N, C-alpha and C positions, 0 to 999 in steps of 0.2 A: 504491499498500500504506499504510495505516497504521500509525502509530507503534503495537507490542506490548508490555507491560509483564508479558505472560506470563513463565510459567517453568516448567521441568517438572524434578522431582526424582523419579527411579525409577517412571517412568511419571504419577507426579498431578500436573496441568495447575493452578498456581496464575494466580488471574488476574492477580498481582503479587507480586513480592519482597516486599511487608511482612506481618510474620507479629506477631502479638501474644504478648508471651513471656508462658513458662509463672508464676504465679507475681505475676503486674502485673496480669491483667486479670481475674481472676476465673474466668468462663464465658462471658464476654461481654454477659448482658445488663443489669447495672450500667452498661455504657458505652454501649449501643446506645438508653439513656435520652437521650444527648448526640448520638449523631448514627447515622447505618446500620452498624451496623460487617458488615454483608456486604460492603461495597466493598472490606475487604483481604482479603490473598491468602491469609490463614488465620490460626487462632488455635488457638495451645499453651495446655491446660486447666490449673489449676489442678493443681498436682501431687497425683498419685494415692497412696493407699498401699489396702494389702489391705482393710483394716480404718480405720475411721471416726478420727482422729484433731483431737482439740482443739490440739494446738499447742503450743508453749512457754509457761512461766510466764514471768511479769516484761516487763517494756517487751519489744516486738517490734521497734521502729522510733524510726533514730536520726539526726537529719538532720544530715549535715556541710556545711563548708563548700562540697565540688563532688560530691556527691553524697547517696546513703541507706549505710547499714546496716541488713541486718535479721536477725534470728533469731524468724522465726513457726513455723518446727518444720514447714512441712508440714500446717498445720491444713486438711484436707478429708474429705468426708462420706463414704470409700469408695469403690471401686470398684463397687459394684454398686448404691448410689444416684446416684453419677454417671450409671452406664446410664441406669437407671432416671428419675430428676428433670432431669438435667442434660445429656444428650447429646443430645434429640428438640428443645431449645430451640436448641442449635450448629448441627444440622444445620439447621433452618432459615433461617440465617442465610447460606444457600447459596455457603460457601466450603470450604477445606479443611479437616478437623476434625485434630488433632494432642492423641490423650490424653500425656500425660506421665506417665511410671512410676516413682516408687522402690518403694523395698525397704529393710527393715533385714538381711534373708538373702536367700538365692538363691531360696528356697521361696516367698516373698512376691511375688518378681517373678514368675515362672512361675506360681503361680497366679493374678495379674491379669493375664499375659497371654493363659492360657486362657480370660479370662471376655471380656475385650478381644477378640479371635478370634472372636467371636460376635455384634460389632456390624458399626454400617457407618462408624466411624472411619476415617480414611484413611489415618493412621501410628499407629504407637504411638515415643514418646522415650521412651526408657532413659536414664533419670536416675543417671548412675553417681557423683553426687556424693555420695551417698547412704551416713552412715554404716555401714559393715560391723559387728554386735553379734559376729559371731565372731570378731573380729579387731581386738576392742579398740577399735572405733570407728573405724578408718581407714576412708575411702572406697574404696569398691571402684574408685574411678577415678584412685587415685593408683600404684598397681603396676600394668606391663603385664600381670605375667600374670594376675592376677587378674581386670583387666578381660575379658581374651583368656578366661578361663574362664566367669566370667556373658553375657559376648557370645556366646560358640556357643553355649554350652545355650538363651539367650534367642531365638538367630535359628533354632532347632533346632524351636521351638515355636509360634515367631510366625507368624501366618497374613497379617499386614500386614506394609508395608515398615516395616523396622527403623534409627531413627534415633536414633544411640547422644549422649547430652549430655555432653559433655566437662567437667572439670574444670579449670582454668586451675593449679592443685595437684598436677596430675601431676607427676611427675618430672621426664618428660621430654614437653613434647603433642605431635614430633612422632613417637616411637616408641610414644606412645601411640594416638593416632590410626592408626595403620600398623599395630599390634597388634588393635585394632578390626574393622579393614577386614580382616585377614587370617580375623578369627573369623566373619566374613560379616556387620559392619553393612552395611547399603544406603545409607545416609549419614548424616553425623555434625552437630553442633550446638555450637557451642562459642559463646565463652566462658560458663561460669556466674561466677557473684561469688567474687572473691577472697576471701578468708581473712584478717580485720581486727578491730579491735579499739577500743576505746572506754570511757575510765574520767572516770566524775565525781567532779570534783577536792573539790567542794565535801562534798558525801558519803563522799566517800575511799573509792569501791566500786568496782566494775566496774559498766558501764551495763547490761550483761547476764548473767543469771542463768548461761551458759553461759560466761561469760568473753569468747567469740570468737563474732563474727557473720561475715556474707555483707556484701562491702563490693560496690556498684555506683553506676554514674552516670559523667557526661561523663569524669573523670579517667584510667578505665580504656580507654579508647576506644585511645590506642597502644598500648596492649599486646594486647588484643583483635585488633587490627588487624594487628600484628605476627603474632601466636600462630595469625590465621586466614589469614595470605600463606604463611608455611610449610608448615601444614599441605594448603593448597590442591598444594601445588607437591608434595608427597609422600604423597598420593594419590590413587586414579583413582574416587573416588565421590563424589558431590556433597556440600557445605559450606554449611550456612546461619551466618552470621556473628551476633554479638552482640555488644554491649559498650561502654557509653557512646553509643549512637545517640541522635543527636537533631535531627540536620538533617537535607534534601533531599542535602548533600555527604556526610554522612557514610555515607548508604546506598551511596551512587556509589563511595567510595572502597572499601568493603568488598565491591561488585561488580567493580571495578576489580582488587582483590585475589586473586577467582577463587569469592566465594561467588555460588552461584543464587538465594540469596534472605539477608535478615535476620531480625532479629525487637526486636522492641521494647520494652524492660521499663520502666526506671525513669522514661524521660520519660513514659510516662503517667500518674503521679501528679503530675509538677509540671505538664504536661499532657493534660489528658484528651482533647484533639480533637487530639492528636498523629497517631495512624493516619493520621487523612481528612488532614492539611494535609499528610503526605508525600509519600500514594498520588497527590494535586493536584500537587504539587511534583515530586514525579518525571516525569507526563506532562506537565510546561512543562518540565520541563531534556531529555527525549526529543523532542520538539516541537521547540525551540530548537537542537538540534543536532542536528537531524531524522535521529536514530538509531533503527533499524526496528525493532531487538528487543535483548535485554539482551544477547546474544551478542556483539555488536560489540564491548563495552566490557567482559567478564566475562573475568577474566583477563587482561587485559592488561597489569598488569604483573610 
């Protein structure tokens, strides 16, 4: 029997557990110029909203000593344009297609789900880290009851497996995960970026127009790994882990913590070939350790 990297989530089989994370890989076309992105297990699309968004004004990316901060603001072509122009290209890569969906109110989410239902995407990844404009800008994924309500209504409408992306800024990541599971989420992905800040001391002002921004990169990995482990021990649905994953060892740690798959984000900026290298390196590890399939090591910690 050959060593198999395949992993199955909600009845969908990924050829390997390496998924390009939303917001760091576009829709795959640019990276496909560097390597065959079809070798990845899946690609999560750039965050989509029902209408086209130009994103935030001012500086959007700020490099830190151990990662990056971003305040892109979900710049995207809108769901309809994604379906018409980007989705055919993504499907041609022959891996699992995950449509990451955001919104500023419940109606936006539900309208986006209705449109995505009629496509051949494999998953809807519901990004509940988005600010809820009707609740003063607090993200949907901070309070359990708010998250439960939106996931419940989204699941009632979704014809695709619903993967809910959790914010590390939730009041309690375990009870948040359980609330989403109870609401009908088919799977979970975590963690999204941490909330951070940067100040330009020379110009005596904040770096970002919105003051705060999402922080990601190597230093958040221990936090992400802990949260993924906690969630995996307390829910019965599949979990996709992410946060500071740069090496094959990082990937294996998340799987051992219980994750069915991982998403890689910030590493794609510092090393555009990271996806290919991680797939190749994981195959080499499985061969060296004589591991026949992911289930042998998943959740052993």
